C-alpha positions, 0 to 999 in steps of 0.5 A: 228833165232839164234842157239847155237850148242855144239861142244863137242870139235870138232873144226868147219870149219867156212869158210865151214859152212858160205859158206854153210849157205850163199848159202841158206841165204845170211845174215846168219852168224856163229862164235864160242863163245870163252868162251864156244867153242859153235858154234853160228849161225844166219840164216833164217832156222829152226832147221831141215834145219840147221842141214842138212846144217851143215852136208853138210858143213862137220859138222854133229850135232844132235838135242841134241847139238842144242839150239834155242835162243829166239829172242832179238829185240830192235825195231830199225829196225821197224821189 
């Protein structure tokens, strides 16, 4: 699933977040969208679990900051 988290001006520690995410999903990835300073996360977790992992990584966020992005599938992987 892909999520966007409004940072409200708080700079996320991407190393800590990526370490926490990959501990539960080795293919997870987090980065910051430069134009909007939004944290983007791709992970095989639901929103509740994602918020818990972010909190463990030292970046507490709440549901109001979280937006689930509709999946985009090109069909190339056969999935």
